N, CA, C and O of each residue as an XYZ file, in Angstrom:
444
protein
N     -45.071    -12.044    -27.376
C     -45.741    -12.645    -27.032
C     -45.293    -14.303    -26.688
O     -45.727    -14.939    -25.728
N     -44.481    -14.735    -27.548
C     -43.562    -15.915    -27.512
C     -42.507    -16.087    -26.520
O     -41.951    -17.104    -26.106
N     -42.348    -14.706    -26.205
C     -41.145    -14.554    -25.071
C     -42.121    -14.918    -23.642
O     -41.854    -15.682    -22.715
N     -43.048    -14.262    -23.812
C     -44.201    -14.110    -22.715
C     -44.640    -15.485    -22.398
O     -44.719    -15.742    -21.197
N     -44.888    -16.255    -23.091
C     -45.023    -18.018    -22.988
C     -44.197    -18.727    -22.473
O     -44.458    -19.582    -21.626
N     -42.796    -18.402    -23.031
C     -41.881    -19.358    -22.856
C     -41.483    -19.092    -21.347
O     -41.197    -20.005    -20.573
N     -41.494    -17.845    -21.030
C     -41.254    -17.349    -19.554
C     -41.885    -17.670    -18.650
O     -41.519    -17.755    -17.478
N     -43.162    -17.936    -19.212
C     -43.898    -18.855    -18.345
C     -43.971    -20.167    -17.920
O     -44.000    -20.486    -16.731
N     -44.015    -21.295    -19.274
C     -43.755    -22.617    -19.497
C     -42.598    -23.062    -18.719
O     -42.696    -24.116    -18.091
N     -41.092    -22.123    -18.672
C     -40.261    -22.841    -18.553
C     -40.238    -23.384    -17.576
O     -40.901    -22.854    -16.685
N     -39.671    -24.370    -17.311
C     -39.426    -25.112    -15.896
C     -40.770    -25.972    -15.721
O     -40.674    -26.998    -15.048
N     -42.016    -25.636    -16.272
C     -43.112    -26.106    -15.695
C     -43.678    -27.577    -16.342
O     -44.559    -28.302    -15.879
N     -42.778    -27.783    -17.706
C     -43.141    -28.353    -18.621
C     -41.583    -29.316    -18.774
O     -40.466    -28.907    -18.456
N     -41.896    -30.553    -19.299
C     -40.893    -31.308    -20.046
C     -40.609    -31.290    -21.070
O     -39.472    -31.600    -21.425
N     -41.735    -30.846    -22.059
C     -41.649    -30.563    -23.337
C     -40.231    -29.925    -23.862
O     -39.610    -29.640    -22.838
N     -39.526    -29.611    -24.898
C     -38.655    -28.618    -25.411
C     -39.760    -27.253    -25.808
O     -40.951    -27.336    -26.111
N     -39.039    -26.210    -25.703
C     -39.894    -24.839    -25.901
C     -38.509    -24.214    -27.222
O     -37.294    -24.322    -27.386
N     -39.888    -23.455    -28.002
C     -38.750    -23.002    -29.297
C     -39.560    -22.163    -29.145
O     -40.608    -22.186    -28.499
N     -39.019    -21.243    -29.847
C     -39.159    -19.127    -30.146
C     -39.146    -19.612    -31.710
O     -38.169    -20.222    -32.144
N     -40.405    -19.278    -32.633
C     -40.240    -19.010    -33.998
C     -40.675    -18.298    -34.775
O     -41.122    -18.604    -35.880
N     -40.549    -16.532    -33.970
C     -40.764    -15.685    -34.441
C     -39.694    -14.429    -33.857
O     -39.106    -14.432    -32.776
N     -39.648    -13.413    -34.886
C     -38.899    -12.111    -34.162
C     -37.330    -12.718    -34.071
O     -36.542    -12.230    -33.261
N     -37.108    -13.340    -34.577
C     -35.323    -14.108    -33.760
C     -34.757    -13.378    -35.366
O     -34.866    -13.710    -36.546
N     -34.288    -12.535    -34.819
C     -32.966    -11.542    -36.031
C     -31.969    -11.254    -35.459
O     -31.224    -11.088    -36.425
N     -31.288    -11.037    -34.474
C     -30.078    -10.640    -34.146
C     -29.827    -11.840    -32.778
O     -30.428    -12.830    -32.360
N     -28.778    -11.198    -32.469
C     -28.092    -12.125    -30.843
C     -28.918    -11.316    -29.919
O     -29.310    -11.759    -28.839
N     -29.071    -10.618    -30.175
C     -29.875     -9.898    -28.698
C     -30.908    -10.618    -28.666
O     -31.102    -11.338    -27.686
N     -31.922    -10.583    -29.869
C     -33.524    -11.166    -29.932
C     -33.302    -12.664    -29.217
O     -34.037    -13.101    -28.332
N     -32.211    -13.322    -29.742
C     -32.047    -14.765    -29.198
C     -31.469    -15.198    -27.623
O     -31.451    -16.297    -27.069
N     -30.998    -13.820    -27.150
C     -30.372    -13.628    -26.100
C     -31.594    -13.755    -25.076
O     -31.638    -14.734    -24.330
N     -32.430    -12.926    -25.041
C     -33.925    -12.345    -24.511
C     -34.372    -13.330    -24.088
O     -34.539    -13.667    -22.915
N     -34.777    -14.287    -25.789
C     -35.516    -15.859    -26.053
C     -35.000    -16.954    -24.742
O     -35.686    -17.602    -23.951
N     -33.777    -16.864    -24.868
C     -32.987    -18.191    -23.801
C     -32.708    -17.287    -22.817
O     -32.091    -18.004    -22.030
N     -32.742    -16.232    -22.341
C     -33.201    -15.955    -20.524
C     -34.581    -16.136    -20.255
O     -34.888    -16.433    -19.101
N     -35.547    -16.000    -21.185
C     -36.788    -16.317    -20.767
C     -36.839    -18.038    -20.835
O     -37.539    -18.461    -19.915
N     -36.406    -18.875    -21.490
C     -36.067    -20.295    -20.821
C     -36.288    -21.177    -22.535
O     -36.633    -22.357    -22.461
N     -36.120    -20.684    -23.708
C     -36.491    -21.310    -24.553
C     -35.079    -22.014    -24.902
O     -33.942    -21.599    -24.677
N     -35.597    -23.460    -25.654
C     -34.671    -24.379    -26.182
C     -33.995    -24.015    -27.147
O     -32.791    -24.259    -27.234
N     -34.839    -23.206    -28.250
C     -34.108    -23.379    -29.387
C     -34.886    -22.274    -30.101
O     -36.114    -22.202    -30.073
N     -33.892    -21.210    -30.898
C     -34.548    -20.472    -31.389
C     -34.413    -20.301    -33.150
O     -33.335    -20.466    -33.721
N     -35.650    -19.958    -33.854
C     -35.691    -20.416    -35.325
C     -35.635    -19.215    -36.442
O     -36.581    -18.430    -36.514
N     -34.720    -19.118    -37.145
C     -34.577    -17.686    -37.576
C     -34.620    -17.812    -39.045
O     -33.655    -17.571    -39.771
N     -35.925    -18.247    -39.504
C     -35.908    -18.768    -41.024
C     -35.480    -17.326    -41.838
O     -34.484    -17.008    -42.488
N     -36.699    -16.641    -41.480
C     -36.969    -15.099    -41.934
C     -35.638    -14.408    -42.152
O     -35.376    -14.070    -43.307
N     -34.713    -14.141    -41.132
C     -33.620    -13.721    -40.915
C     -32.593    -14.432    -41.633
O     -31.441    -13.999    -41.607
N     -32.817    -15.234    -42.124
C     -31.714    -16.353    -43.177
C     -32.381    -16.005    -44.240
O     -31.533    -16.029    -45.131
N     -33.287    -15.724    -44.655
C     -33.706    -15.740    -45.715
C     -33.348    -14.263    -46.199
O     -32.937    -13.921    -47.308
N     -33.579    -13.575    -45.217
C     -33.106    -11.941    -45.732
C     -31.276    -11.876    -45.929
O     -30.572    -11.421    -46.830
N     -30.980    -12.516    -44.711
C     -29.156    -11.992    -44.755
C     -28.357    -13.080    -45.076
O     -27.135    -12.938    -45.115
N     -29.041    -14.469    -45.383
C     -28.093    -15.653    -46.348
C     -27.741    -16.692    -44.591
O     -28.093    -16.567    -43.418
N     -27.006    -17.508    -45.264
C     -27.154    -18.516    -44.005
C     -25.962    -17.629    -43.719
O     -26.137    -17.517    -42.505
N     -24.834    -16.893    -43.978
C     -23.694    -16.728    -43.088
C     -24.304    -15.935    -41.651
O     -23.713    -15.797    -40.580
N     -25.660    -15.483    -42.017
C     -25.721    -14.684    -40.691
C     -26.084    -15.587    -39.055
O     -25.871    -15.233    -37.896
N     -26.597    -16.632    -39.524
C     -26.292    -17.702    -38.252
C     -25.024    -17.343    -37.313
O     -24.983    -17.256    -36.086
N     -23.848    -17.134    -38.421
C     -22.539    -17.060    -37.792
C     -22.448    -15.656    -36.967
O     -21.795    -15.616    -35.924
N     -23.067    -14.602    -37.428
C     -22.858    -13.054    -37.108
C     -23.904    -13.143    -35.541
O     -23.865    -12.343    -34.606
N     -24.657    -14.197    -35.651
C     -25.693    -14.192    -34.171
C     -25.156    -14.892    -33.352
O     -25.279    -14.717    -32.140
N     -24.273    -16.063    -34.037
C     -23.581    -17.145    -33.067
C     -22.550    -15.942    -31.911
O     -22.595    -15.918    -30.681
N     -21.797    -15.161    -32.725
C     -20.494    -14.487    -32.417
C     -20.820    -13.169    -31.497
O     -20.055    -12.677    -30.668
N     -22.423    -12.614    -31.913
C     -22.818    -11.796    -30.571
C     -23.392    -12.406    -29.626
O     -23.533    -11.788    -28.571
N     -23.921    -13.881    -29.733
C     -24.169    -14.385    -28.362
C     -22.687    -15.078    -27.954
O     -22.835    -15.657    -26.878
N     -21.891    -15.154    -28.242
C     -20.532    -15.728    -27.500
C     -20.417    -14.524    -26.903
O     -20.631    -14.607    -25.693
N     -20.116    -13.246    -27.350
C     -19.623    -11.940    -27.105
C     -20.487    -11.818    -25.233
O     -20.290    -11.775    -24.018
N     -21.634    -11.817    -26.495
C     -22.783    -11.207    -24.458
C     -22.638    -12.287    -23.365
O     -22.934    -12.162    -22.177
N     -22.050    -13.534    -24.081
C     -21.611    -14.544    -22.989
C     -20.169    -14.094    -21.873
O     -19.966    -14.349    -20.686
N     -19.514    -13.474    -22.704
C     -18.143    -13.794    -22.860
C     -18.191    -12.290    -21.452
O     -17.469    -12.317    -20.455
N     -18.922    -11.462    -21.676
C     -19.201    -10.310    -20.993
C     -20.045    -10.342    -20.140
O     -20.439     -9.311    -19.594
N     -20.562    -11.696    -19.806
C     -21.413    -11.947    -18.686
C     -21.024    -12.800    -17.824
O     -21.542    -13.068    -16.740
N     -19.700    -13.422    -18.516
C     -19.173    -14.773    -17.438
C     -19.697    -15.605    -17.610
O     -19.413    -16.480    -16.792
N     -20.567    -15.949    -18.465
C     -21.112    -17.358    -18.987
C     -20.200    -18.305    -20.095
O     -19.773    -18.035    -21.217
N     -20.105    -19.521    -19.264
C     -19.421    -20.676    -20.350
C     -20.490    -21.430    -21.104
O     -20.390    -22.061    -22.156
N     -21.459    -21.236    -20.385
C     -22.754    -21.884    -21.454
C     -24.452    -21.729    -21.632
O     -25.068    -21.565    -20.579
N     -25.010    -21.759    -22.524
C     -26.238    -21.569    -22.476
C     -27.094    -21.528    -21.292
O     -27.811    -20.613    -20.887
N     -26.803    -23.131    -20.634
C     -27.069    -23.801    -19.877
C     -27.370    -22.492    -18.841
O     -28.515    -22.254    -18.458
N     -26.283    -21.729    -18.461
C     -25.600    -21.347    -17.136
C     -26.941    -19.964    -17.302
O     -27.090    -19.248    -16.312
N     -27.492    -19.792    -18.084
C     -28.260    -18.667    -18.044
C     -30.019    -18.462    -18.452
O     -30.796    -17.545    -18.186
N     -30.190    -19.627    -19.131
C     -31.171    -20.399    -19.764
C     -32.257    -20.613    -18.617
O     -32.228    -21.404    -17.675
N     -33.271    -19.629    -18.991
C     -34.831    -19.117    -18.056
C     -34.103    -18.896    -16.651
O     -34.244    -19.578    -15.636
N     -33.258    -17.729    -16.847
C     -32.867    -16.871    -15.727
C     -33.752    -15.945    -15.122
O     -33.756    -15.720    -13.911
N     -34.787    -15.200    -16.261
C     -35.937    -14.370    -16.122
C     -37.040    -15.148    -16.259
O     -38.019    -14.505    -15.881
N     -37.309    -16.154    -16.597
C     -38.892    -16.997    -16.390
C     -39.561    -16.898    -15.069
O     -39.214    -16.555    -13.939
N     -40.506    -17.271    -15.558
C     -41.472    -16.908    -13.837
C     -41.108    -17.512    -12.752
O     -41.052    -16.929    -11.669
N     -40.781    -18.912    -12.941
C     -40.432    -19.586    -11.804
C     -39.064    -19.501    -11.545
O     -38.477    -20.323    -10.841
N     -38.465    -18.430    -12.146
C     -36.727    -17.968    -11.406
C     -37.150    -16.602    -10.935
O     -36.083    -16.081    -10.612
N     -38.199    -15.653    -10.696
C     -37.976    -14.684    -10.075
C     -38.997    -14.857     -8.859
O     -40.199    -15.058     -9.031
N     -38.272    -14.736     -7.389
C     -38.923    -15.130     -6.011
C     -40.031    -14.484     -6.007
O     -40.480    -14.888     -4.934
N     -41.134    -13.478     -6.582
C     -42.411    -13.203     -6.725
C     -42.629    -12.841     -7.811
O     -42.418    -11.828     -8.478
N     -43.392    -14.416     -8.023
C     -44.093    -14.379     -9.786
C     -45.155    -13.421     -9.617
O     -45.914    -13.359    -10.584
N     -45.417    -12.646     -8.637
C     -46.683    -11.815     -9.256
C     -46.241    -10.781     -9.806
O     -47.108    -10.076    -10.323
N     -45.012    -10.372     -9.897
C     -44.263     -8.857     -9.907
C     -43.832     -9.149    -11.583
O     -43.519     -8.241    -12.352
N     -43.893    -10.706    -11.985
C     -43.893    -10.888    -13.206
C     -44.926    -11.104    -13.944
O     -44.686    -11.102    -15.151
N     -45.982    -11.287    -13.638
C     -47.431    -10.881    -14.209
C     -47.578     -9.370    -14.523
O     -47.824     -8.948    -15.653
N     -47.373     -8.438    -13.213
C     -47.863     -7.293    -13.113
C     -46.997     -6.542    -14.394
O     -47.539     -5.891    -15.287
N     -45.503     -6.793    -14.269
C     -44.836     -6.295    -15.271
C     -45.358     -6.807    -16.728
O     -44.795     -6.203    -17.641
N     -46.341     -7.819    -17.172
C     -46.314     -8.374    -18.313
C     -47.933     -7.243    -18.608
O     -48.370     -6.810    -19.674
N     -48.502     -7.053    -17.097
C     -49.561     -6.609    -17.892
C     -49.351     -5.116    -18.259
O     -49.832     -4.730    -19.325
N     -48.625     -4.176    -17.414
C     -48.691     -3.369    -17.682
C     -47.449     -3.042    -19.286
O     -47.534     -2.009    -19.949
N     -46.703     -3.856    -19.507
C     -46.299     -3.974    -21.218
C     -47.501     -4.448    -22.249
O     -47.313     -4.318    -23.459
N     -48.712     -4.989    -21.761
C     -49.535     -5.245    -22.787
C     -50.235     -3.593    -22.920
O     -50.530     -3.095    -24.007
N     -50.469     -2.713    -21.225
C     -51.032     -1.485    -21.407
C     -50.669     -0.934    -22.219
O     -51.389     -0.529    -23.131
N     -48.936     -0.673    -22.103
C     -48.709      0.644    -22.864
C     -48.335      0.162    -24.059
O     -47.252      0.705    -24.275
N     -48.709     -0.840    -25.345
C     -48.721     -1.623    -26.152
C     -50.484     -1.118    -27.039
O     -50.825     -0.804    -28.179
N     -51.028     -1.259    -25.978
C     -52.265     -1.218    -26.716
C     -52.491      0.608    -27.067
O     -52.262      1.666    -26.481
N     -53.024      0.202    -28.267
C     -53.388      1.534    -29.062
C     -54.864      1.681    -29.401
O     -55.551      0.818    -29.948
N     -55.289      2.966    -28.980
C     -56.288      3.085    -29.228
C     -57.212      3.307    -30.731
O     -56.516      3.570    -31.711
N     -58.703      3.219    -30.955
C     -59.081      3.417    -32.593
C     -58.655      5.265    -32.748
O     -58.865      6.066    -31.837
N     -58.245      5.508    -33.646
C     -58.314      6.935    -34.049
C     -59.284      7.972    -33.175
O     -60.315      7.439    -32.765
N     -59.169      8.872    -32.954
C     -59.888      9.698    -32.435
C     -60.570      9.455    -30.945
O     -61.328     10.290    -30.450
N     -60.183      8.111    -30.231
C     -60.440      7.306    -29.068
C     -59.267      7.988    -27.830
O     -58.288      8.447    -28.418
N     -59.200      8.096    -26.766
C     -58.775      8.511    -25.923
C     -58.199      7.769    -24.390
O     -58.895      6.781    -24.158
N     -57.573      7.897    -23.759
C     -57.533      6.861    -22.474
C     -58.381      7.541    -21.273
O     -58.501      6.959    -20.196
């Protein structure tokens, strides 16, 4: 949910956007940065793994950036936000399908 709203709001407001839930790995941080977040908060991951986990995530982020030839986070922040996509309606359709796929019916109820 946070990623979806960050991707929608990126570039449409001058406010700083921060993701505050579900960030445990470099991959999680990368996805949210691509959506357009300015900051990721990793409280749960740090409580679980300790402060050294920041280094692990940072190294994973740097490795991914090297693999994709990015020298700074600014070069890829918001690349998959709604405003960056040529046809924003495709963004909405993809999110709608993801929501439908994640929906679970009550026991005994079939689609």
